N, C-alpha and C positions, 0 to 999 in steps of 0.2 A: 440427295442429289447423287448420290456416287461416290469413287476413290477416284481420285488422279492421282497417275501416274509424272510426276517431274523426270527426265533426265538430265544428266550435268548439273546433278543438283549444287554442286563445290562452285561451279563457276555463277559470272555476274546476275543474268537473268533469272538462275532457281537459286542465285542466295537472298535472293529479292521478292520472288514469290515467295519461300519461306518467311518470309517479315509479313508479306500479305497475308498468307493462309491465316493465319492468328485472329485476322477479320472474314472469315468466314467456314464456321463452325461447321456447317452444315456438309462440307465435305471429308471426306476423309483422303487425306494429304500424304502421299505419298514420296518421299523427295531420294532418288537413286543417286547414288556415287558412280566409280566408275568399277566398284567393288558388286554392287545390285544388278548394275547394270551393264554390262562389260560389251560396248560398243566395238570393238577390236578380235574378238570371238564370237562369231556369229551362229555358230553350234549351240555353243552359251547362253548366248541372247535371245534363242528362241527359248529355253526351258526358263531361263527367267521369265519371261514374260507371263508364260503357260504357270508359272507358281503366283507370283502377283494379281494377275487376272483383273486389270484396273478395265472402269470403263471412260475415265478420257484420258488421253495422255497426253501434257506435253514436251512436244521435244525438242531440247536445248541441247541435248549435248552435243558436243560437235569437234570436229581437230581443226580449230582456230591458230595453228603458230606459222600465220604466212609465208613465212621466212622459209624456215626447214621444212614446209612442202614442197618446195619444189626439189628436196632431196629426199622425202621422204611419201614419195610419190603415194607407193602402193598403202599405207596407212591413214593414208589422207583420205584415199578412196574409200578404204575399208569402214571407215567410220563414218563418214561424208555424206555415202552413196550409197552400198553393199545395205549395211544395219539401218537405215533408210528405208531400206526394199522393204527389208523382215519387218519392221516396225510398221508399216504402212499395212505389207500385207496380211501380219496379222490383225491390224486394227479393221480392216474391210472385212475380214472374214466373222469376225467378233463384233461387227458392227456397233465397235467402240468411236468416237472423235476425236481424232486427232489433229493440234495443233505444229505444227511443224516448223519449226524459225532458219529465217535463209539469210542471204545476206545481196548487197549491193555489188559485192564483186564480183561477180555474173556479166555484168555491163560492162564494155570497155574502155569509158569513160570518155567517147569522140560525142558524146548527145552536145548539147547545147541548150538544153530545157531540159525539165526537171521532166524524169524517167516515167510514166507509166507500167502498168503490169503489162500491158501489151508491149511494151518495147523490146528491139532486138537483142537478145542475149549474145552475148561473145564476150567470154573472159579470156583474162590478158596473163593468168599465172593459173599455178594449178589447187590453191583453193579454191580460187573462183570455180573451177571446172569441176573441181570436187565436188559443190554444192550444188551447181546445175546439173550435175548427173542425179545429187540427190532428190530437187525436183518433181525431176522426171523422171525419175523411180515412185516417189511419192504419189503423183496425180496419173499414173498408171496402176498399179496396184492399189491406191486407193481414193477412184475418183470426191469421192466425199470429205476429204481432206480441205482441210486450209493449210494456207504457206504462207509465211508472215515473214517480208525483203525486211530487213533492217540494216542501218549504217551506224558506225562510226562510235558504237555500243559505249558505256560506262558507267561507273556505278559506283559506292563507297564498297563495295568489293571484289575481290580480285586485281587479275595487272590490267592496266587501262589508263588511256593518255591524260587523263584529267588528272590521275596521284602521281604517273611520271610528272609532269608537270609543275606539280604540286612542290612535291619532292628537288626537282632542280633548280626553282624559284628560289625556293631556301638553299641550296648548296650553294648556287652560284651566281656572280654576276653579271652574268650577259646568257642569252641562249637564242641560237637561232629555230627558226619550225617553215617548213615548208610553207611557201604562198601562192602554191598555183595547184592545186588540187580542192574541187568545188564539191560540199555536200553539207551535210546537216546532222549534227551527234543525235545519240540517242540514251538517254539519263533509260537505264533496266529498269526502273523504278514507274516508271510511266510504262513502258512497253509492256513491263507483267502485269500491271492493274489492267490495258488495254484486251490482253488474255482473258483475262475473265471477265471481263466487261463481254467479250464477243460467247464466250461460254454461256455465260446466264441469260443472252438477249434470247429474246423470244422465238428469232427465229435461226437458224442455219445456212449460213448463202459460202456450199463450200469457195477454191477455186484459191488464186492467187493477190499477195497482198502486201501492201507498202506501208510502214510505220518508221516514222523517225519525228524529232522533233519538229517545229516549224522556225524556215532560219535557213537563210541561200551564206554561209561564211565557207572562205581558206582554214584549214592546219591553223596559219599564224592565226586569225581571226579570230579563233576559240581558243589560241593561247592568251590573245592580249584579254581577254572576257577572262579569263582564268585568272593571270595577272592581277583585273581591277578588282575580282570579287574577294581574294585572299590578303587583298594588299602587300602584294610583294614588292622589294625594289628591282627587281632583276632586268634588266633589260630586254628585253624581244624584240630581234629581228625576222624580217620574212625573205628566204631564201625559197629558188627552183627546185624542184625534183632533179634536175643534174644535180646539183652540189651535193646531196644526200642520196646518196647511190644504195639499192636494197637490194638481195638476189630475186625477191617477187616484185616483177613492178604493180603500181599501184593505177586502179585511173583516176585519169585527173576530173572527170567532170563527175559523181554519183548522186545528184543530186532526187530523192525519190519525191514522184506527186503522188499525195495523201487522200484525194478526195475519193478514189475509191472506198476506203474503209470509213473515212470519215460518213460517209453516206449512207453505209452497207452498214454501221451497228452504231451509226448517229455517236462518235465518239468525240470530243472536243479534245485536242493535242497541244498542249502548250509550248508557248516556243525555246526556243532551246536555253534561252536565259535567264527564263523562271524556271525551269529545270535544273539548270545549272548554280542556281541559287538554293534550291532545295538540299544541292548534294552538300551545298555546303553550313547549313545549320545542323 
């Protein structure tokens, strides 16, 4: 069936793909961390791609330190934009299927309805700018690629909101969480499965797609769900974003409309609470 290169192998999505890969032995899986695929060294990246010679690329590697990106703009753009352009160009010239992962941070958060793939982009931080530049480069260099925008990713692996909440709720009697940023979480295991389902689908429909779990919640409501599932005694309070300033601004509303991916690839997307429960098991 071919050789799949997964960049960002040690990240949340890459780690979940590694777990799932054992159920798909028909593929040869290459899990590349930053030593095997060096996204911040563009000359070396070209050489590495030629050496691996994949048939399929899942580009999960990215610069994701949202706040640090405000002061590390060049590095963020190198990894999230220029490296993506090289991967997309290589995949196009070698007829390789490419699934590139992007983010809800390409939007400014001013919408009040779920955002579809044609909604206007207008990032409000450097991370979002770099990811949008990567999307545009990906489609320019390889019009046959698939881009999946996702949001609020969490998993058993790596650093994420759920694991931070689990730790804090065991350490503290009370925590406050912002209640005016609205969206939906994404369990990385669900997204990883969706990527494999898309790859194995009978047809390949290029373009941009949205993927997150079902549900419309705030970070505060997400924290309350984590508290309930973990049966923690910690008191959870809701606060406005203004009370929790960060170097990078966050979109206030980034709920993604998933109709396109569900119809195109016949995907069944779980509710966020069901997926959150799966992580706890």
